[in-house]
N, C-alpha and C positions, 0 to 999 in steps of 0.2 A: 614237297607236297605232304600234307598231313594224311595219316592213315584213315580210311573210311570206316567210321564206326557203325556197327550194326544196331538196329533198333533193340531196345531192351525188352525183356520178357513181359514187362508190364504193358508195353505198347501192344505186343502181340495178343496178350490176353484180352486187352480192351477191345481190340479189333474183332476177336472171336465173339465176344459178348455182343458187340454191335450187330453182328450178322444174325443173332438169334432174336433180335427185337422185332416187335410187331411193325406193321406198315405205318401205324400212327406215329412212329418215331423215325420215319424215313429221313425227315429233314435233319434231325439231330445226327443220324448216322452219316449222312452225306457231309455234314459239317466236320465230324470227327475224322472221317476219311481224308478230307481235305487237309485237316490239321496235321495228320500223320504224314501224309505225302510231303507237305511243306517242310515238316521237321526233318524228314529224311533227306530231302533235297538240300536243306540248309546245312545239315551235318556233312553230307557228301561233298558239297561245293562251298564249304566255309571259306577257304582261302581266296576264292574269287571275289567274295563280298568285301574282304578287307584289303583287297589289292589296291594300292595307291602308288604313285610314281616313287621310285626309290629315293630320289633326292629329297622330296618332301617328307617322306617317311623318316629319313635320316635326320632332317632338321627338327622334326617333331620329337624324335627320340632324344636328341641333344637338349632341346629346351626342357622337356619333361625331366631329364636326368639332372639338369642344372637346378631347377626349382626344388626337386626332391633333395638334392645335395645341400642346397642352401638352408632348407627347413631343418635338415638333419644336423648341419654343422654351423648354424647361425651363432651359437654361443662361442664356438671356437674362433669364428671370424671376428667377433667382438673382442675376444681376448687378444687376438693378433693386433687389432687396431689399438687397443689399450697399450700393449707393449711397444708398438711403434711410437705412439704419442709420448710415452715415458722416455724412450730413447732420445727423442727430439728434445724433450725438456732437459734431460741430463746433459746432452751435448751443448745446448745453449748455456746451461749453468756453468759447464766447464770452460767455455769460451769467455764467459763473463768473469769467472774467477781468475783466469789467466790475464785478462785485460785490466781489471780493477783491483785484483788482490783480495776481493771480498766475495762471499757467496751471494746468491740472489737475495736470500732472506736477510743477510746482514746489510746489503745495499738498501733494501726496502726499509730496514730499521733506521739507517742513517738518514734517508730521505724524509721519513715520517717523524723523526725526533729532532729537537732543537740542537743545533751544532754547539760544540764545545769551543770556547775561546782559548786558542793555543798560542803560546809564545815560544820562540826560539831565542836563546840568549847565548852570547859568547863574550869573551874577554880579551882585550888587547892592551897590555901594559908593558912599557919598555922605556929605556932611556934614549933610544934613537929609532928612527923609522926603519932602519935596516934590520932591526931585531923583531919586527912584527911579522906575523903571518900575512900572506896575501889573501885577504878575505874574498870569497867567491862573489861574483856578480849574480845575485839571486834572480834578478829580472831576466837574465839571459839563460841561466842554468835551470831554474825551476819556475817558469812563468805561470804555471797553473795556480800557484799560491796567490797570485796577484790578479786573477780574473775577477770579474764583477761578482761572481757567485761566492768566491772564497776570501776576498781581500778583507772583509769585515771580521773574519774569525781567525786570521793568521797574522801574527806580528813578529818582526825580527828586530832584536835589540842587540847592539854591540856596546859593551861597557869599555871605557878607555880613559886614559889620563890625558890624551892629546887627540882631539878630534881631527885636526888638520892633517896629522900623520896618517890616519886611516883613509882620509879622502885622497891623499897623495898616493899611498900604496895601492888603493883599489882602482885609481884612475889609470894606472899602468896597464891593467888588464881589461879596460873597458872595450866592449865590442863597438862596431860601427854604429849599431842602432842606439847604444847608450850614448855615444859621443854626439849623435844627432840630437838626442833628447836634451843633452847638456847645452848644446849650442842654441837650442830653442828656448832656453831659459827654464827647463824643467829639471832643476837641480835636485828636487826631492825624488826623482825617479832614476838616479844614477845607477845604484846597485841594489836597492831594496832594503838596505839597513837603516834603521833609526838609531842614531848614535846617542848614548847616554854618557855624559861626562861625569864620572864619579872619581873625584880626587880626594886625597887624604892630606891633612896638614903635614908639613915637613916634620921629620923626627918621629912620626907615628909608626912607620914601618921602614926598615932599612932595605928591604928586598922588594923589587917589583913583582917577583913571583907571588909574594904574599898578597899584594894588592890584587893580582889577577885571580886569586882564589876567593875573594869576597863575592863577586858575582856568581861564582860556582856554588858556594855554600850559603851565601846570605842574600842572593839576588831576590829571593821571594819577599824580602823586607822593603825593597824599593817601592816607593809609592806608585810609580807608573806600572810596575809589574802587578801589584795588588789590584789596580784598577782595570787592567786590560786582560788579565790571564786567569783561566781556571786551571790549566795544566801548563807546566814549563818543560821544555826539552832543552837542557843544556848541551852544548856541543863545542868542542875545541875549534879554533880558527881554521883548522885543516880538514874539517868535516863538512860534507855536503848532505843535506836532506834529500834523498832520492826517492823516498816513498811518496805515493800520491796523497793528495789531501784527504781522501777517503781512508787510506791506511792510517794516517795520523789521527783522524777522528776516531777510528776504531780503537787504536791503542790508548787514546786519551780516555775514552769511555771505560776501557778495561782497567786503567789506573784508578779512575774515580770510583769504580765499583768494587775495588779490592780493599782489603783491610789495611795493608801497609801503604798503599798509594804511592809506590815507588817502583820503577822499572829500570833494570840495568842489564848490561851484557857481562857474562862470565868472562874472566880473563883467559885468553887462549893458552897461556903457559902456566896456569895455576899449579900444575903437578910437576913442573920442571925445576931444575936447579935446587932441589931440596924441598920444593913445594911451599905453599903458604907465604907468610911474611918473609921468612929467610930467603926463599927463592926469589921473590921480587927484589929484595935488597941486593942480592947477588947480581941480578941483571942490571940494577942501577950502577953497580961498580963497573961492570964490563962495558956498559954503554956510556959511562961518564955522565950520568944524569944527576949526580950529586957528589959531594965531597965525602971522603972516607970518614972524616971527623964527625960530620953530621949523621952519617949512617950509624956510627958506633953509639953516639948519644941517643939516637932514636931507639936502638935495640936495648940500651940500658933502661930507658924509660918504660918500654914494653915489659921487660922482665920484672920491673918493680910493681907492675899492676897485678893485683891478686887473682884476677880472672884471665890473665893472658894465656893464649894458646897460639902456637905457630900455625896450627892447622885450620884457621878460620877460612871461610870461603872468600877467595879473591875475585873482585869485580873490576872491570875497566871503568875508569872515570872519563874516558874520551867523550862519551855522550851518555845521557840518561834522562829519564822523564819522571816527573813527580807532580802531585797535586799541590797547588800553592798553599792550600789550607791543611795539608797532611800533618797531623801531630807527630807521626813517626819520623817523617823526614826532618821536620823542624827540630825535633829533639836530638836526632843524630847529627844534623848539620851544625847545630849550636855547639854540641860537644866537640866535634872535630875542629870547628873554627876556633873554639876557645883555646885549644892546645896549639893548633897550627899558627895562630896569629902571635904567639909568644916568640916565634923565630928562634927557639933554643936548640933546635935539632934539624932534621931533614926537611927539605922543601918539597919532597915527594909526598903526595897525598894518598896514594893507593894503599900503602901499608897501614896508615892511620885509619883510613876508611874501613879496611878489612877488620881491624880490631874494634872499631866503633860499632859496626853492625853486629859483631859477636857480643859486644858488651851489652847492647840493648836487646839482643835476641831478635833482630830484624832480618827477615829473609825477603829480598826484593823479588818482584816478578822478573822473568827473563824477557828482555825486550826483543822483539822480532829482528832477525838479521837483515831484513830487506828495507829498513827505514833510512839508514845512514850509510855513507861511503867515506872511508878515510882517503884523503888525497895528500900523500906525503910530499909531493912536489911543491906544495904551497907553503912549506916551512921556510923560515929564514935561513940565512947562510950557516948559522951555527947549528941548525937542525936540532934545536932544543937540547943541546949539550951545554953544561954550565961548569964554570970553574970558580976560582976565588972571587972574581969580579961580581958574581951574582949574589954574594953574601951581603953586600952593602951598596949595590948599584943605585938604589933609590936614594939613599942618603947622599951619595956623591952627586947625583943628578940635582937634587934640591939645593945642595950647597953651592953648586955651580950656577944655578939659576935663581939665586935668592932675590935678585933685583927684577926678575921677570915674573909677571903674573899671567900664567897660561889661561886662567879662568877669564880674565879681562879680554885676552886675545880671542878666545873662543866665543865670547858673548856676541860678537858682531854678526855672525852668521846664524840666522834663525830659520833656515829652510827645513832641514830635517833634524836639527840638533835639539835635544831636550836636555837642558841642564838640570842637575839634581836639585831638589828642594833643599836649600841650605839649612833650614831648621831641622829637618829630618836627618840630613846628612851629619850635622853636628852631633845629634843624639847618637847616631850609629857609631860615629868615630869615637865619641866619648866612651861608649860602651866597650869598644875595642881596646881603647887605652887602659881602661880599668882592668880588663882581663889581662892585658899584657903586664901591668904592674903587679 
């Protein structure tokens, strides 16, 4: 109960004044008396007037408190909603990044810009089918590159001296789906590779290793590559492209937008075994990748160069990407090929490439590590180790097959095979011969 409040002195004085009024003001006096009495009654019995059922009073209080709190904290609530929406956006972006390998903004950029024409090239040169890598079945391992959305912008080319050998070696690992396609007459869908027969006249090169380096360092000169590709990713026959098409589109754009327009992987053992060129050559000796005589001649040539340094940055040539029109890559590749094609020393190209990049002051981009995967189990029986036979295996092969024309044999199958333009090929071969002389 509330305490009973007493009338104020003002009310008492007003009442006394009313008692001294004349009879003419009796009505006014009565009215004031009634007002005072009513006031006193209201003050004395105030709680009874506001008395409502407790439950209803509680509900009203809660509703009033809620609206007062909402008005007081409406900006805080809006801030909470904004933070919640931001958290949802970040979570969706993180999931998208994990799934596609690209941020939401990068993905939008890919969708809203014209795609880059990308080519993957490899080389398979040998004197027998047993010496070839088992090329991966692309349609089974990376089918996303052959979808309706991507097939026009991704191309796979395998350079070789014997197309039938590649078909034979790759057919060993065909899946059930690929064999069904082959039985159905879809020979151009066996494994996803387009085979380019690039042969050299006998006596041009004594080593098949040299021939296999032409697509690696001179593949951009092939007419089909110039017509189909903006960016080339070279990869050895034991390498599988595991990145998504979007990831390769992103890397291709990064290459095109750079100054050097070349992307490579740093050598994982660059600081081991003495480091630099000497360290790489020491590993070649241990792993029997080359002959001791070749390695010695190579070191003598390096030391004769006025700008030679052993501490150049070593990159792996297992896979790399470059723009077909890159002046930097073409200049470096022509220089490396000009010496390599002489066949006077080592057939290992990584030491030579290390010096070449140093010689021209070229620093490649570092290629992301999630684009390619090395698969050593697809190497041939010799596991890329070479002895004396590698020094002239091409010469012996052509001497043995003088009466056979592999070009004529290969010309019969026109499903997925694209033979080289002979006029262009003759010019390229003539250039190589002049350099060798």
